N, C-alpha and C positions, 0 to 999 in steps of 0.2 A: 660655290653658291650653296647656302644651306636652306634656302626657301624650298617649299614643296615643288616637285616637278609638275609643271603644267605645260602641255604642248598642244599645238593646233594644226589642223589642215584648213587652209583658207582659200578654196577655189572660187573663181568667178563663174556664175551660171550663164556663160556666154557661148557654151558649146557642150557637147556630151563629154562625160568624164573619160579622159584618155589615160593611157598606161603610165605616163609621167606623174599625173596627179595621184594615181593609185600607188605608185612607188613611194612618193612623198608621204602619203597617208600611212602606208605600211611602216616606214621607218619611224614616224612619229608614234604610231600605235605601239610598236615594239619598245621604243625608248620609255614610253609611259609605263608599260607593263613591267619592264625591268626595274624601275625605280619606284614602283607603287604609286605612280602619279596619275594624272588625269589627261585624257585625250579629248580635245574639243573639235567640233565641226563649226566653222564660221563661214557662212555664205557671204561673199563680198559682192553684194548686188547693188552698189551705188551707181553703176553704169546703167542708167534707166533705159537707154535706147537698145542696148545689146542683151541685157539680162532678161531671161525668160524662165517662167515657172517650170516648163518641161525640162529644162537643163538642170534646174535645182533638184527636181524630182529624180532625174537620172543619176545625179551625184549621190543623193541619199540612198537610192536603191542599189547603186553599184557598191558603195561601202558596205551596205547590209549584206549583199550577196557574197562579198569577200570575207565577211565575218569581222570587219574592222569597226566594231561598235563604239560610238562616241558617248561620253558621259554627259556632255553639255552640247546644246545647239544654239547658235546665235545667227542672226541676220544683221549684216552691217548697217542696213538702212534703218534699223530700229534704234541706232545710236547716234543719229544725226543731231539731236539736241545736245548730246555730250560733245560731239565734234565742234559744234558752234560755240559751246562754252569755252573750250580750250583755245579756239581761234580768238575769241574776244579777250581772253586772258593774255595771250601773246601780244595782241594789238595794244591793249591797255598798258602793258609793261614795256612797250617800245621794242620788243623783240621781233615783232612782225610789223609789216606796213602794207599799204595799198599801192600797187604798181599799176599805172594807167597807160602803159605802153600798149599800142594796138597790136593785133596779130600780125599785121603787115610789117610793122617796125621790128617786131621780134624775129620774124622770118628773114628780113633783110639782114639783121644782125647775125643770125645763124649762118646765112649764106656767106657773109664776109668772113666769119670765123672758119668755116670749112675751107674757103679759098686760101686763107692765111695759115691753114693747118693748126689752128688754135683750138683748145678745148671748148666745146659748146657750153656757154654759161652766160648769165645775165647779171651784171652788177649794176644795180638800179640807182639812178640819181634821184628817185622819188622817196628814198628811204627816210629822209628827214623832213618831208612835207606833211601837210595836214589833210591829205586827200582821204576820201571816205568811200571810194568805189574803185573797181578794177580787180586785179588779181591780188590775193593775199600772198605775200612772200616772207620768208624767214630772213631776218637780217643776219647774214653770215659774216661775222667778224673773226671767226676762228682762224688762228695761225698755226697752232701746234698740230703736228701730224695726227691723223685719226688711225688708230690701230684696231683692226678687227681681230679678236682672238678666236679663231675658227677651230672647232674641235677636229676638223678633217684636214684643213690646209695650213694650220699654224697661223702665224701672224701675217695679216695682210695690211699694208700701210698705204694710206691715201693722204694727199695734200688737200685739205678742206677748201682751199681757194679755187680748186678745179671746178667746183660746183656753183660758184657765184651765190647769188641770193635765191634760195630754193623756193619754188612755187609750192604753196600749201593748199590753196583753194581758189576756185573760180569766183566764189563769193561765200558768205557765211553758210549758205544752204547747200553748197556744192563743193565739199572738200575733195582733195585729190589723193591719189593712192598712197604716197609715202607718208602723208600726214595721218590719214585714217588708220592705216596699219599700225603706226606707232602708238596712236591713242588707244586703239582697240586692244593691242597686246598688253598695254599697261593696265587698262581697265579690267582685263580678264586675267591679270596676274600671270601672264605667260613667262615661264622661266627660261625656256630654250626655244629658239626659232630654228627649225630644221626645214630647209627648203632647197629648191634647185639653184644651181650655179648661176642661172640667168638673173638671179636677184642680187648677186654680189655687189654690183654698182649701186643698187638701191640702199644697201646696208649703211654706208657712211652717211648718207643723207638722213636716214632714219635715226642714226646715232646723234647727229646734230640736232634734229628736231626733239628727240628725247631729252637731250641735255638742256635745251632751251626751256622745256616744260618741267625739268627737275625729276625726270623719271629714272628709275633704276634700269640699267642696261641689261637685257637678257643675254644669255650665251648663244653663240651662233654656230651653225653647221650648214655648209652649202654642198649639196649632193652633185655629183657629176652630171653633165648633160647626157641625154639619151640620143644615140646616133643611129642612123640607118646603116645598112651594110656598106654603103659607099663612104661612110664616116662623115656624112653631112648631118646637120641637126635634124632630128626626126620630125616629120610633119605629115599632114594628111596626104601630101603629094608624093611622099616617098616611103609610105608604109605604116604611118601611125594609125592605129586602130583603137576605137573606143572600147572600154571595158564591156559595155553592153554587146558590142559586136563579137568580142571573144566568147561571151556567154552564149550568144545565139549560134555561133559557129561550132559549138560543141566542146569547148574547153571547160574543164571543171575548176572550181575555185582553188582547190589545193595546188593544182599545177600553176595557176596564175600567181598565187602567193609565192610559191617556190621560185618561179621564174623571175619575178620582179625583185625578190630579195637579192638575187645574184646580179642584178643590173647595177654594177658599180660597187659591189661588196663581196668579200669572200671571208669565210671563217678562218680563225687562226689554226685550229686543229683539224685533222683529217676526219671529217664526220660524214663524208660522202656528198652526193649531189642531190639525192632525192630526200628532201626534208619537209616535215610538216611544220605548221606554224609554231607549235609548242616547242619543237626542237630549235627552230630558228630563234625564238625568244631567248632560249637558254644560251646559245652560242654567239649571239649578235654582239658586236662591239663597233659602235659608230666610228670610232677613230680608225678602224680598218677600211672604211669606205675609200675608194680610190679617188684620185684627183682628176684623172683623165676621163674622157667620155666613155660611156658604156654602150656597146653595140647591141641593138635589139635583134636577136637571131631567132626567127620563128622556127627554124629546124630544131633548135634546142628546146623550145617550148613544146613542139610536137612530141619530142622524145619524153619530156617530163610528163606530158599529158598521158601518154601511154602507160608510163610507170605508175602514176598516181591512180589511174583507172584500175589497173591490176590490183592495187592495194586496198581498194574499197571492199567492205564487207559485202557478201552476196546480196543481202536485202537492199543495201545502199546502191549497189550497181543497178539493180532493177529500178529503184526509185529515180535515179539520175537519168537512166537511158530511156525509160518508157515515154517521156514527153517528146522524144525525137523519132518515135515510130508513127507513121501515118495511120489514120483510122482504118483505111482500107486494108493495110497490112495486118493490123490487130484483128480485123474481122477474119482474115484468112487463118490466123494463128489460133483463134478460139481461146481455149484455156491454157495454151502452151506459150504465152507471151514470155513469161519469166524464164522458161527453159531455153527459148531461142536467144534471149538476151545474154544469158550466162554462157551460151555456146559461142557466140561471136565476139563478145567483149574483149577476150584476150588478144584479138587481132585488130582492134579498133585504135586509131590514132585520135580521132575526134568523134564525139557522139553523133554528129551529123552523118557519119558513114554507116551507122548501124542499120538503118532501114534498107538500104541497098544490099548490104551483106545478108540480111535475113531473107530478102526476096530472092537472092541468088541461091539460097539453100532450098527454097520452097519448090523449085523445079530443077530436077537433075538434068544436066546438059547431055547431049549425045557424046559418048566417049567410046574409044576402041578398047577391046579386051586387053590389048598389050599394056595399057596403063595399069592394070591390076598386077602386072608382073614385076613392078619395081625396076624399070629400065632393063628388063631382061634378066634380072638377077634371080628371079623365082621361076620354078617349073610350073607350067600351065596346069598340069594334072594335079600337082601338089596344092596349088592355090585353090583349085576347085574343091579339093578334099578339105582344105582348111576352112573355106567359107561354109561348106556343108556342116562341118563340125561346129562352127560358130552358131549356125542356125539352130542346131540341136541343143546347144547350151543356153542360148539366149532366152531367158524367161522374163527378166525384169531389167530394163535398161539402167535403172539406178544402182543395181548391184553387179553390173556387167564386169567392172574392173576386177572385182574379187572373184567372180565366177570364171573369168577367162584365165586366171593364174595358172592352173594346171596345163592348159593348152599352150600357153606362152612358154612355160618352163620346158615343155617337150619340143616345141617347134622353133622357138626363138621369138623375141619381141617384134622385130621387123617383119618376119614371115607371117605373123598374125595381124598386126595392127596396120601395116601398109595396105594390104588388100581390103581390110575391113573399112578403113577410112575412105579409100577410093570408091569402094562399092556404095558407101553411104552418100558421098558428095559428088562423085563423077569428076573430080578435079585432082590435079597433082598437088595443089595448095589449098588447104581448107582448115577449119577448126579440127581439133583432135577427135578421134573416134568416140571417146566416152562422152564428150560434150555433144557430139552429133546424136548419139543414141539417146541421151537425156532430152535433147530438143525434139527429136522426131517422135519418140514413143515407139512402142513395140510394133504396131501395125506397119507404119511407114518404113521402119528399119528392116523388117522382114521382107517387105516387097522389094526394097532396093538391093538387099543381099541376094535374093532369089533372082533378080534381074541380072546381077553380075554373074551368077552361076550360069545363067542362060547364055550370056555372051561367051563364056568360056566353052560352052558346048557347040557354039556355032562354027 
């Protein structure tokens, strides 16, 4: 296909944006970037009863937070006159007709087909009548196999007669999904339709509709389903989380992008697992997307989140973390908010953990002097001597790493830094001693070191 690449994400605003929609958006965004194309957002809001403005806003905000900026914005409801025009054209050409079968009749037909294990379809005897009301259906006389040339799955072949006469609209003002999607993709010059595997059975119907209207068929790619850990389809009941919830729970956008990129895709070359969006765009190849379902493993997301937090620049770490610190905690920290953030962030999995970690450092817990001795590996008198030497050297926490070098060269890294870190934190596991010194400042650090020396005297 030589036409310009134009792709779209077309969510329905009937719920908050979930991780599956985000993944589809990412793959479309990347594909557009790779080919110098255009990425569109189309809100499919023709379901009047379920569509809500709050869900539309959530989708827009979620994409913006992820950095998946769209070049064009459309609402499906704004194209209803266009949909009606194409419906009228099909009716006028005899390619569509009015079907007046009642809901009860269609349900009875469907029940009979299920019992007979026949494909669910409706071949309507009204197709040659002059009826002017009911459901608008496509006259499906196609006999040749429909072949979907899928960029991920290869050729997928369907017998068109499996679908019967396809329903297009409840009436001229209420078109149905497969019809409006086909028309909208044509009107918006969509070149490639990249979407979830759950739409595969819609694709042959849309091909038939497009052929009836004389449209050029786009290229297709169907991404694998997202699965829960038990390999059932991901849903709210078994672990699906909205993008907004991930954000509120302290995940950063870089980690989410990295995580969802690997949901059903892996790069050809060995480029590692911690990738930024720019790198993903460079190495992405949609034909390498897998066909089988992709398991959403939050343990992997947690690991990626830690790694991406570590890679943030110091100023960015502060900016991202500060909204997750309670006002009462900030009041306790005074002017040292940034220092405490930088001290604890290397140990954070999610930014929601940072407030509790900081508060843990604000009060030193009771601890026994034995903790200073590194599981009995250090001599009590020697540790006291080392801590006293640290006190005499310590003048500026920000230059401590350089200032302590002669003492470390003399006594050894562990013999100096273990008792220092323990004296500062009162814990066997904590941020590193230099991070703690920077967070606490000189006065607090000196008091805690002196307190440790006192314990050794007891």
